[in-house]
C-alpha positions, -999 to 999 in steps of 0.1 A, spaced: -1 0 1 13 33 -12 9 57 20 15 87 0 -15 79 -26 -40 107 -30 -19 128 -4 -22 168 -12 14 179 -14 23 216 -18 59 223 -28 75 257 -26 105 263 -51 91 241 -75 100 255 -107 138 244 -110 164 221 -89 152 199 -59 114 214 -63 113 204 -99 127 171 -89 101 165 -59 73 174 -84 82 143 -108 88 120 -77 56 128 -63 38 126 -96 49 88 -98 32 85 -62 1 93 -76 -4 122 -54 -20 156 -56 6 184 -62 5 221 -59 33 235 -74 44 273 -61 72 294 -69 76 329 -87 83 319 -124 46 309 -138 60 296 -172 85 274 -155 62 262 -133 41 253 -161 68 236 -179 74 214 -149 37 208 -149 39 196 -185 69 171 -179 48 155 -147 29 123 -152 -3 124 -137 -12 161 -148 -47 160 -140 -37 161 -103 -12 186 -105 -20 226 -98 -1 258 -103 1 287 -79 24 311 -82 41 331 -53 67 349 -38 80 339 -4 93 374 2 58 388 1 47 383 31 13 404 31 3 380 1 9 344 19 -25 341 38 -43 347 8 -20 322 -12 -26 296 15 -63 303 13 -60 293 -25 -38 263 -22 -61 249 6 -91 257 -18 -75 236 -47 -81 205 -33 -95 207 -2 -66 205 23 -29 204 26 -16 170 35 21 180 32 38 211 30 74 210 15 92 243 23 118 239 -4 119 277 -19 148 297 -9 180 317 -20 218 316 -13 244 341 -10 278 346 -22 293 378 -4 315 389 25 295 399 56 311 433 59 305 440 24 269 432 24 239 456 27 219 447 57 189 450 33 205 417 15 206 396 50 170 410 57 159 397 20 173 366 27 157 360 59 125 371 46 124 344 18 143 313 36 131 316 71 102 340 74 83 328 41 87 293 50 73 301 90 45 319 76 31 290 53 38 266 84 16 286 107 -7 288 78 -15 254 71 -10 239 106 -45 249 121 -61 225 99 -37 199 104 -37 201 140 -76 197 138 -73 168 116 -45 153 139 -26 146 109 0 162 87 35 165 73 59 195 76 91 190 53 117 216 53 148 214 32 179 234 52 213 228 46 246 218 58 251 255 63 223 252 90 247 229 109 282 250 104 291 280 86 315 291 61 329 323 46 306 341 23 275 326 33 266 344 67 230 354 59 224 321 45 239 301 72 221 323 96 188 316 77 193 278 79 201 277 111 173 297 123 151 272 103 166 244 127 156 261 156 122 266 148 113 233 134 129 212 161 110 233 186 80 229 165 82 191 165 80 192 204 49 211 205 28 192 179 39 156 179 10 147 204 -14 156 174 3 135 151 21 161 130 54 148 114 84 174 110 110 165 88 144 185 83 161 178 52 198 185 51 216 188 18 251 190 11 263 197 -24 234 191 -49 237 199 -85 214 227 -90 215 267 -97 216 276 -63 248 290 -62 244 308 -98 213 326 -81 233 333 -51 230 369 -40 260 392 -42 270 421 -21 249 443 -39 219 418 -42 226 409 -80 230 374 -89 265 357 -88 260 342 -120 286 316 -112 285 278 -104 303 269 -72 327 241 -75 309 220 -47 277 224 -68 291 215 -99 302 179 -87 275 176 -61 249 147 -65 216 148 -88 185 165 -75 167 138 -84 187 113 -59 180 137 -29 141 135 -41 140 100 -37 158 101 -5 133 126 8 103 106 -1 117 75 15 121 96 45 86 107 45 71 74 42 94 65 75 84 92 94 119 103 98 129 136 119 162 144 100 182 135 71 216 145 56 221 141 21 252 144 1 289 135 -2 320 137 21 308 169 32 285 155 52 313 146 77 316 183 88 288 178 109 306 151 130 338 169 129 322 203 141 304 183 171 333 164 182 364 183 170 354 220 170 390 232 170 400 211 140 370 218 121 374 255 128 407 257 111 398 230 86 365 248 70 386 282 69 407 266 42 379 255 17 369 268 -14 336 278 -12 333 303 -43 
């Protein structure tokens, strides 16, 4: 029996990368899917590439436009009548020195990566709590476990997500709400190309780690497996995952090690 069949899945950041591959993977599970991102045409492209298209809807949104997200949630729920699984995948990265970055850029990163996801989560939670059923998945990063140069704002936003959702899990577990944190390492997507420079413009350059990272479809498969098995957190990537253990057990060594890594 497929426990995901006919579940309503709302995916943000669904126009490319991890979100796009999640759309394809969930379509194969015979779920009902809501695809969200800013770019309507790209969402249409993703939908057209999916199987089971009759069960897929598009709802464009901008995670930075917080005053619109309440209405967007109402629209999302109306599409299929409920939200069973929310996947907070939308986000933006950074490639800039902290002292050269205007505080408005830091705020923008937090608005998209943190507050946008938190608002949608709080919007869908009441109905989930009433039904005593729901799954909230949030895609963070290994940089939510440790930081590197050129990623101060991005790392801060991902650390914040861990703090919020680890705490939320403790509040809602009695109501049968599952919280999963997905912690990717290097995934071969365009996130580094679209990363914000110090003035807010895209970097337009692929990081070496991303270039050699695992494919996003591999991550999507692991995420679906984690959802089916009610896991609380998964780390996905290559040898970079060892950084989490080094940071925890050998913090001084890790501090020296991470300074020497090529991150741009």
